[in-house]
C-alpha positions in Angstrom: 136.5 -47.2 85.6 134.2 -45.8 88.2 135.4 -42.3 89.3 139.0 -43.3 88.7 139.4 -43.6 85.0 142.7 -43.0 83.5 143.4 -42.0 79.8 143.2 -45.2 77.8 146.5 -44.7 76.1 148.6 -44.6 79.3 149.7 -48.0 80.4 150.8 -47.5 84.0 147.6 -45.4 85.0 145.5 -48.4 83.3 147.1 -50.7 85.6 146.4 -48.5 88.6 142.8 -48.4 87.3 142.4 -52.1 87.3 143.7 -52.1 91.0 141.6 -49.5 92.0 138.6 -51.2 90.4 139.5 -54.5 92.0 139.3 -52.7 95.5 135.9 -51.3 94.7 134.6 -54.7 93.5 135.9 -56.3 96.6 134.1 -53.6 98.6 131.0 -54.4 97.0 131.4 -58.1 97.5 131.8 -57.3 101.4 128.7 -55.2 101.5 126.7 -57.9 99.8 128.1 -60.6 102.3 127.4 -58.5 105.4 124.0 -57.0 104.4 122.6 -60.0 102.2 122.5 -60.4 98.5 122.4 -57.4 96.2 118.9 -56.2 95.0 118.3 -57.6 91.4 115.3 -55.6 90.6 115.8 -53.1 87.8 114.4 -49.7 88.5 111.8 -48.2 86.0 113.7 -47.1 83.0 114.1 -43.2 82.6 116.8 -41.6 80.6 119.8 -40.9 82.8 120.0 -37.1 82.2 118.8 -35.7 85.6 118.6 -31.9 85.1 118.2 -29.4 82.5 118.7 -25.7 81.8 115.4 -24.0 81.1 113.7 -20.7 80.3 111.6 -20.0 83.2 108.0 -18.3 82.9 106.1 -15.9 85.3 103.1 -18.2 84.5 102.6 -21.0 87.4 100.8 -23.5 84.8 103.5 -23.0 82.3 106.2 -23.8 84.8 104.5 -26.7 86.2 103.9 -28.3 82.7 107.5 -27.8 81.8 108.9 -29.5 85.1 106.4 -32.2 84.8 107.6 -33.0 81.2 111.0 -33.0 82.6 110.3 -35.2 85.4 108.7 -37.6 83.0 112.0 -38.5 81.3 113.7 -38.6 84.8 114.8 -35.1 85.4 114.9 -33.9 89.1 116.6 -30.7 88.7 116.3 -27.3 86.7 118.4 -24.4 86.2 117.6 -20.9 85.0 120.1 -18.3 83.7 121.0 -15.0 85.5 120.4 -11.6 84.3 122.8 -8.7 83.9 123.1 -5.7 86.1 123.6 -3.1 83.5 125.1 0.4 83.9 122.8 3.2 82.9 122.2 6.9 83.0 119.5 9.1 84.5 118.3 9.4 80.8 118.1 5.7 80.3 116.0 5.0 83.5 112.5 3.7 82.3 110.5 7.0 81.8 107.5 5.4 83.5 109.5 4.9 86.8 108.6 8.3 88.6 108.0 9.3 92.2 105.6 12.5 92.4 106.4 13.2 88.9 110.3 13.0 89.2 112.7 10.4 88.0 112.5 7.5 90.5 116.3 7.1 90.7 116.7 11.0 91.3 113.8 11.1 93.8 115.2 7.9 95.7 118.7 9.3 96.1 117.6 12.9 96.9 120.2 14.6 99.3 122.9 12.1 98.5 125.7 11.9 95.8 125.2 9.1 93.1 128.3 7.5 91.5 126.5 5.3 89.1 123.2 4.1 88.0 122.2 0.6 87.1 119.1 -1.2 85.6 118.2 -5.0 86.3 115.3 -7.2 85.3 115.2 -10.9 86.0 111.4 -11.6 85.4 110.4 -11.0 89.0 108.8 -8.4 91.1 110.8 -7.5 93.7 108.8 -4.8 95.5 108.5 -4.6 99.2 110.2 -8.0 100.1 113.5 -6.3 98.7 113.2 -3.0 100.8 115.9 -3.1 103.4 117.0 0.6 103.7 115.2 3.9 104.2 116.2 5.3 100.8 114.8 2.1 98.8 111.8 2.5 97.2 109.1 0.6 95.2 106.7 2.1 92.4 104.0 0.6 90.6 103.3 2.0 86.9 100.6 0.2 85.1 101.5 -3.5 85.1 105.0 -2.9 85.9 106.5 -2.8 89.5 109.9 -0.9 89.8 112.1 -1.4 92.8 114.8 1.2 93.4 117.9 0.3 95.6 120.2 2.9 96.7 123.5 1.0 97.7 126.3 2.6 99.5 129.6 2.6 97.5 131.6 2.2 100.9 131.1 0.6 104.1 128.3 -1.8 104.8 124.4 -1.8 105.7 122.4 1.3 104.4 124.6 4.2 104.7 127.9 5.2 103.0 130.5 7.1 105.1 131.3 9.3 102.2 127.7 10.0 101.2 128.2 8.5 97.9 125.8 5.9 96.5 125.0 3.7 93.4 121.3 3.3 92.4 119.7 0.2 90.9 116.3 0.3 89.2 114.9 -3.2 89.0 111.6 -3.7 86.9 109.1 -6.6 87.0 105.5 -7.4 86.0 103.1 -6.8 88.8 102.2 -9.7 91.2 104.7 -12.2 89.4 108.0 -13.6 90.0 109.5 -16.3 87.8 112.0 -17.5 90.7 109.1 -17.7 93.1 106.9 -19.7 90.5 109.7 -22.0 89.7 110.6 -22.5 93.3 106.9 -23.5 94.2 106.6 -25.7 91.1 109.8 -27.6 92.0 108.9 -28.1 95.5 105.5 -29.5 94.7 107.1 -31.9 92.3 109.8 -33.0 94.6 112.4 -31.4 92.3 115.4 -28.9 92.7 115.8 -25.3 91.2 118.9 -23.3 90.8 118.2 -19.6 90.2 120.6 -17.7 88.1 122.7 -15.0 89.9 123.1 -11.4 88.8 125.9 -11.1 86.4 128.1 -8.0 85.1 128.0 -6.9 81.5 131.0 -8.0 79.4 133.7 -5.8 78.6 133.9 -3.8 75.2 137.6 -4.3 74.9 137.8 -8.0 75.4 134.2 -9.1 75.0 134.6 -12.7 76.3 135.3 -11.2 79.9 133.1 -9.9 82.5 133.3 -6.0 83.3 134.7 -6.1 86.9 135.0 -2.2 87.1 131.8 -2.1 89.4 132.6 -5.5 91.2 131.8 -3.9 94.7 128.5 -2.8 93.5 127.9 -6.2 92.0 128.8 -7.9 95.2 126.4 -5.8 97.2 123.6 -6.4 94.8 124.4 -10.1 95.0 123.9 -10.0 98.5 120.5 -8.1 98.2 119.4 -10.6 95.6 120.1 -13.5 97.9 118.3 -11.7 100.6 115.3 -11.2 98.5 115.3 -14.8 97.5 115.4 -15.9 101.0 112.5 -13.5 101.8 110.2 -14.8 99.0 111.5 -18.1 97.9 112.8 -20.0 100.9 111.2 -23.2 99.9 112.7 -26.8 99.7 112.7 -26.7 95.9 115.2 -23.9 95.8 118.6 -26.2 96.0 121.0 -23.0 95.1 122.3 -20.6 92.4 123.7 -20.8 89.0 126.7 -18.5 87.9 125.7 -17.1 84.6 129.1 -16.0 83.4 131.0 -18.8 81.9 134.5 -19.7 80.7 136.6 -22.5 79.0 138.5 -25.0 80.8 141.6 -23.0 80.5 144.1 -22.2 83.1 145.6 -19.2 81.6 145.7 -16.0 83.6 143.5 -14.2 81.2 140.2 -16.1 82.9 141.3 -14.8 86.4 138.6 -12.2 86.3 136.0 -15.1 85.8 137.2 -16.9 88.7 137.4 -13.5 90.8 133.6 -13.2 89.9 132.8 -16.7 91.1 134.9 -16.0 94.3 133.0 -13.0 95.1 129.4 -14.3 94.6 130.3 -17.6 96.3 131.2 -15.7 99.4 128.0 -13.9 99.2 125.9 -17.3 99.0 128.0 -18.7 102.0 126.9 -15.4 103.9 123.4 -15.2 103.1 122.2 -18.6 101.7 124.6 -20.9 103.6 122.4 -24.0 103.3 122.3 -23.6 99.6 124.8 -24.6 97.1 126.1 -23.4 93.7 126.7 -24.4 90.1 129.0 -23.2 87.4 129.2 -24.5 83.9 132.9 -24.2 82.2 133.1 -25.8 78.6 135.5 -28.0 76.9 137.3 -26.8 73.6 139.3 -29.5 72.4 139.6 -28.4 68.7 142.9 -28.3 67.1 142.1 -25.1 65.4 139.7 -22.3 65.7 141.2 -21.1 69.0 140.7 -24.0 70.9 143.5 -26.3 71.8 142.8 -26.5 75.6 144.7 -29.7 76.5 143.7 -32.3 79.0 146.3 -31.2 81.4 145.2 -27.4 81.1 141.6 -28.7 81.8 142.6 -30.5 85.0 144.2 -27.5 86.2 141.3 -25.1 85.4 138.8 -27.4 87.2 141.1 -27.1 90.3 141.2 -23.4 90.0 137.3 -23.2 89.8 137.0 -25.4 92.7 139.0 -23.2 94.8 136.6 -20.3 94.3 134.0 -22.1 96.5 134.5 -19.8 99.5 132.7 -22.2 101.7 129.9 -22.9 99.4 129.1 -26.4 98.1 130.0 -26.1 94.6 129.3 -28.2 91.4 131.2 -27.8 88.3 129.1 -28.9 85.6 131.3 -29.2 82.4 129.8 -28.6 79.1 130.9 -31.5 76.9 131.0 -29.4 73.7 129.3 -31.8 71.3 126.5 -29.2 70.6 128.8 -26.6 69.6 131.3 -28.7 67.8 134.1 -27.8 70.5 134.2 -31.1 72.1 134.4 -34.7 70.6 132.8 -37.9 71.8 134.9 -40.9 70.2 136.8 -43.8 71.6 140.6 -44.3 70.6 139.5 -47.1 68.2 137.5 -44.4 66.4 140.3 -41.9 66.2 140.7 -42.4 62.5 137.2 -42.3 61.6 135.5 -39.3 59.9 133.9 -36.8 62.3 130.1 -36.8 61.8 128.4 -34.4 59.7 127.4 -31.9 62.4 130.9 -31.7 63.7 132.1 -31.4 60.1 130.0 -28.1 59.8 132.2 -26.6 62.6 135.7 -28.0 62.3 135.6 -29.3 58.6 136.0 -33.0 57.2 138.6 -35.1 58.7 139.1 -37.6 61.5 138.2 -37.3 65.1 141.8 -37.7 66.0 143.1 -34.8 63.6 140.4 -32.4 64.4 140.1 -32.8 68.2 143.2 -33.1 70.7 141.2 -35.7 73.0 137.9 -37.3 73.4 135.3 -36.2 76.1 136.3 -39.2 78.0 139.9 -38.3 78.6 138.8 -34.6 79.7 136.4 -35.8 82.2 139.0 -38.4 83.8 141.4 -35.4 84.0 138.7 -33.3 85.6 137.8 -35.7 88.2 141.6 -35.7 89.2 141.2 -31.7 89.2 138.5 -31.7 91.7 139.6 -34.4 93.9 140.2 -33.2 97.5 138.7 -29.8 97.1 135.2 -30.4 98.2 133.6 -29.5 94.8 131.4 -32.0 92.7 132.1 -32.8 89.1 128.7 -32.7 87.2 128.5 -33.1 83.4 126.5 -30.6 81.2 125.5 -32.7 78.1 124.9 -30.3 75.2 121.5 -31.6 74.0 121.6 -29.9 70.6 123.8 -30.3 67.5 125.8 -27.9 65.2 123.1 -26.6 62.8 123.1 -27.9 59.2 120.2 -27.9 56.7 119.2 -31.3 57.8 118.5 -30.5 61.4 116.7 -27.3 62.0 115.3 -26.4 65.6 112.8 -23.6 65.5 114.8 -20.4 64.9 117.8 -21.7 67.1 121.2 -21.0 65.9 121.7 -24.9 66.8 119.9 -27.7 65.5 118.2 -31.0 66.6 120.4 -33.9 67.7 119.8 -37.6 67.3 119.1 -40.0 70.2 122.1 -42.2 69.0 124.4 -39.1 69.2 123.2 -38.1 72.7 123.7 -41.9 73.9 127.2 -41.6 72.7 127.7 -38.3 74.5 126.4 -39.8 77.7 128.4 -43.0 77.1 131.6 -40.9 76.7 131.2 -39.1 80.1 132.0 -42.4 81.6 131.6 -42.7 85.4 133.3 -39.6 86.6 130.4 -37.0 86.8 128.1 -37.6 89.9 125.3 -35.9 87.9 124.5 -35.3 84.3 122.4 -32.2 83.4 121.7 -31.0 79.8 121.7 -27.5 78.1 119.0 -27.0 77.0 115.3 -28.2 77.5 113.8 -25.5 75.4 114.1 -25.7 72.5 116.4 -28.7 72.0 114.1 -31.2 73.8 110.7 -29.8 72.7 111.3 -28.6 69.1 110.1 -30.7 66.1 111.8 -30.5 62.9 113.5 -33.4 60.9 112.7 -35.7 63.8 110.0 -35.7 66.5 110.8 -33.7 69.8 113.8 -35.2 71.6 111.3 -35.5 74.7 109.3 -38.1 72.6 112.3 -39.8 71.3 113.9 -40.2 75.0 110.6 -41.6 76.2 110.4 -44.0 73.2 114.0 -45.2 73.7 114.3 -45.2 77.6 115.2 -49.0 77.5 118.3 -48.6 75.5 121.4 -49.8 77.1 124.0 -47.3 77.5 127.6 -48.7 78.4 129.7 -46.1 80.3 132.7 -48.0 81.4 134.1 -51.6 81.8 136.9 -53.6 83.6 138.4 -56.7 81.9 139.7 -58.7 84.9 142.4 -61.4 84.8 140.1 -64.1 85.5 138.0 -63.6 82.5 135.2 -61.7 84.2 134.2 -58.2 82.4 132.4 -55.7 84.6 130.3 -53.5 82.6 128.7 -50.3 83.9 126.0 -48.1 82.7 122.2 -47.9 82.3 119.5 -50.3 81.3 121.8 -53.1 81.6 119.7 -55.9 83.3 118.4 -59.2 82.3 120.0 -60.0 79.0 123.3 -60.8 77.3 126.8 -59.4 76.9 128.8 -59.9 73.8 132.6 -59.3 74.2 135.1 -59.2 71.3 138.6 -59.1 72.3 142.2 -60.5 71.5 144.0 -62.7 73.9 147.7 -62.4 75.0 148.4 -65.2 72.3 147.0 -62.9 69.5 143.7 -64.9 69.2 140.7 -62.7 68.1 137.7 -64.0 70.4 134.1 -63.3 70.3 131.7 -64.6 72.9 128.0 -63.8 74.2 127.2 -64.7 77.6 124.2 -64.2 79.9 124.5 -60.9 81.9 125.4 -61.9 85.6 125.4 -60.3 89.0 123.2 -57.4 88.0 123.5 -54.4 90.5 120.9 -51.7 90.2 122.8 -49.8 93.1 126.4 -49.8 91.9 126.5 -46.1 91.7 125.0 -45.6 95.1 127.4 -48.0 96.7 130.5 -46.2 95.2 129.3 -42.7 95.9 129.4 -41.9 92.4 126.5 -41.4 89.9 123.6 -43.1 91.6 121.9 -43.9 88.4 124.7 -46.2 87.4 124.1 -49.9 87.2 126.5 -52.9 86.7 126.4 -56.4 85.2 129.3 -59.0 84.8 130.2 -60.9 81.7 131.8 -64.3 82.8 133.9 -65.2 79.9 135.9 -68.1 81.5 139.6 -68.4 81.8 141.3 -66.1 79.2 143.6 -63.2 79.0 143.5 -59.8 77.3 146.2 -58.5 74.9 147.9 -55.3 76.0 147.0 -52.6 74.0 144.6 -54.1 71.8 141.0 -52.9 71.8 137.9 -54.8 72.9 134.5 -54.3 72.3 131.1 -54.7 74.0 127.6 -54.9 73.3 124.6 -55.6 75.6 121.2 -56.8 74.8 119.1 -56.3 78.0 116.0 -58.3 79.2 113.8 -56.0 77.0 115.5 -57.2 73.9 117.2 -53.9 73.1 120.6 -53.5 72.2 122.9 -50.4 72.9 123.0 -48.0 69.7 126.4 -46.4 70.8 129.5 -48.5 70.1 131.6 -49.1 73.1 135.1 -50.1 73.0 138.2 -50.0 75.3 141.8 -50.9 75.1 143.7 -53.6 77.4 
């Protein structure tokens, strides 16, 4: 319940959950008594995903259109990926990058010793706002702007005590900057933009780990990136930065290099952009086969380790739910014996949810909330907006396919009340492509009044608190077993609608609550109960909700 939801199968934790829920409910009642009745007006319906990963453009009009579309379905945040700082040689420096007919990297580093060369391109024209040191240069060739940074391999500032330097050649298109364009669009629309950080290449021997052999250069280049952003993009819409390199929610030592990378770059953000935050997005892999098998306990520990890389930065850990790749599973314990859907089956094979996955998304997110508690980090959710591709759900030429609105509703429901914000991978193409179905953007608009039940508490007095989205003004049906073994089914008018439920508790501010007043009854321990809501618009939830007493 709320942000303290234990695993449904753990009895003593379930009792603690009900105790915490009672305290929260009492708090809300006191607030209502002191400040007057809780407002009953329902907010205008929007889909409760509030952020999306996007591909940015160097074209202002394209970015404004994309962010406007995202805002039309309730989004207030966009995130772009980072680019890689790639090792290079003099022979691989672009031939057009010359100074007085000489290779631009050679010319810029004339008179000093060069240890390594690198190239970088992030869709931005860095040019003069990036020039800090006397050896730095900028060159225009046709429509391309090259910016050459000569970075000391020792010391700080512009000069290396040993006279040894690394050279980075950055290329971008004349007079354009993707990050500046997105920052401007986000600012004008009252939205937030997270720019992707530079990232290292991956190792050749262990291809899922970052190459930290040049971590000092990457750290210094990250500093220059952040200084450049401060010079050209210091607008309200730039909320922070995104860590491009990802990892599973595993606490194994093999992933320490990724944690080191986060730690290094967070320290640079704290140093050069202290008013801005960072986002990282690890993923759930709960498959019982295929190299997954990351347990709930391991995920809890991993979240705690990631949170401790913050180095003074406000850090959001936006966990990928795995449903779009088949690595995670959205099911209730009452569904553990049901067959996986066709999309998951294309990845893990036929079988039941309970046999193919260690635990549902819901259990992982409860554990993750425990993992970040007390660290200062925020838990977000990154709902995967695609589905594993089959012949039935193509999406442009992507390796993943279109999802269904009902499947995404189920994913959102499974996140429960633990993440304070829900974002999604990824806007383009998965919310814009047309295939078997209309674009998801259109389906979200058409179905934005559908109730989504995220959690519930069955109190001893017969009241059932129901939380979620689009819950106001209708009826609640509850099916349950009482302590005497009787199976009961009752539909009542939804009472005590609270549009500010999430805000009052400091959790996801989009969460609402209603109460089903069933009258004097009891709930059998260990038995499932089921809830359906029909709201004031006459719309019923399309994702089944159940819990266990």
